[in-house]
N, C-alpha and C positions, 0 to 999 in steps of 0.2 A: 504494499500499499503506500510507504514511504517512497519506493522508487518511481512510482505511477505521479504522485504530487511533485516530486522532483523533475520528473522530466516536462509535466504540465509548466511547473514554474519557468525552466529553462525555456520553453516554446513560447510562454508569454512573454519573457523579456527579450528573445532572439524578434518575435514579432514585433514589440514596442520600439525596436533600436532601426528594424528597418524602416518602420513607419516615422520614426524622428528623422533620421539622415535624409528621406526621400521627399517629404513632403514640402519642402521648398525649392526643389527642382525645376526648373524651366520645362516647359512643354516643347516636344520638337515636334515642329509642323512639317507637311510634305514641302518639297521645293519645287512646287507649282509657280508658276507666274501668268498674271493676268494682264493681257496688252490693252493699254489705254488709247483713247480716242489720238491722244496727242505721239502718239510711237513709243513712250515709256513704259517698262513692264513695271510692276509691284508684285509682290509676294504676299505670303500668307503671314499673319502676326497675331500675338494676343492669344488669350486663356483659349478662345474659340478657334483658332487656326484660321479666321476667316481674313480674305485679302483685303490689305490696305485700302484706302482709298484713292483714288486714281486722281493727280493733280488736274485742276481746271477741267473736270468732267463735263461735257455738255449737258446742259440743265434748262437750256430756252428753245423749244421749237415751236414757232406761230406760222400762221397764215393771214396775210394780211395786205395793204397796198401802202407803197413805199411813198412818201413824202418828202418835201424838201423847200425849205424857203417859206414855210406859211406864216402868216402874221403870227406874232406872239412867240415864235421859234427861232432857236439860234439860226442865225445866217449860216447858208453852204453847211449846213449838217443834216445827215439822212437820218428819217426817221422811219418805223414800222409804226403804222396805224394797225390795229386789232381788234376783235372783240373777244368778250367771255360773257358766258351767260349770267344775267343777275347783274351785270358791271355796265357803266358807259363805257365809250370808246376809249382805247387804251394807247398809250405812246409809247414806243420805246427807242431810245436815242441807240444809234449803231455805229459801234466801234470798229472800223475796219484795221484788220492788221496786215502784215506781209504776206503771210501764209493763206489768207482769206479767199476762198474759190466761187467765182459766182458763172452762170448761166443759164441759157433757157432750159426749161425742162426736156429731156430725152435727147441731151446735146453734149456735145464736151464744155468740160468747166476751163476758165483761165483763172487768173489772178484778178481780182475784183479791180485794183488799179488800174487796169487796162480796160477791162468790160464796162465799167461805170463811167468813163470817158467816149465810149464810142457807141453807147445805147442811150436812147430816152426812155429813162424808167419813171418818172415822176406817174405816180396814178398807177403804178402797175401791181398786178397781184401777184405776191412771192411768198415764199417759206421762206422762213429766217431758220436758220440752228445757231446756237450759240453758247457763249460762258454769261451770266449776269456778273456784272461789276458792279452795279450800284441798283437800287432799287428799280432806276429808269435808264438804266444804260447796260447793253449785251455787246461784248466781243463777237464778232461776227466771226462764223466759223464757214458758215454758205450758205449762198443766196441764190434760190431756184426761182427764176420766173417762169409761172405757172404759163403752159402752152394757150390756154384760153385766150388770152390777151397777148402774146408775144408776137409783134411784126418783126421778120428780118429783114 
């Protein structure tokens, strides 16, 4: 009987030691990578091994009309006028970057800096994707002129 109690005591001490020395060890996540829209990759992290957030992930995608030089708006700045259910008409200032791409629906895209000069886009119906910078400004990723009103 004493032998059984001694064996149980040793097992309890060993199990307690294993638990104590392994409880704060970091979790090893798999070495997968998620490709982000900007071309960078992020790995898994944290207690649940979830993918880290992508930097500058696209978080704005709306269809509306392009406007520029309207009364009360900043001069020579492009805006998207769009609607959401239950809200009045909304405006989002468009900030173009060197890598912003533009083009008509179902066609090749080019840098917006070239496209915007060569095409009359005021009041055109477009789909915009980008990254919200402030509550009224979006960094443009792509601008698609919808086929319904594009004149080549």
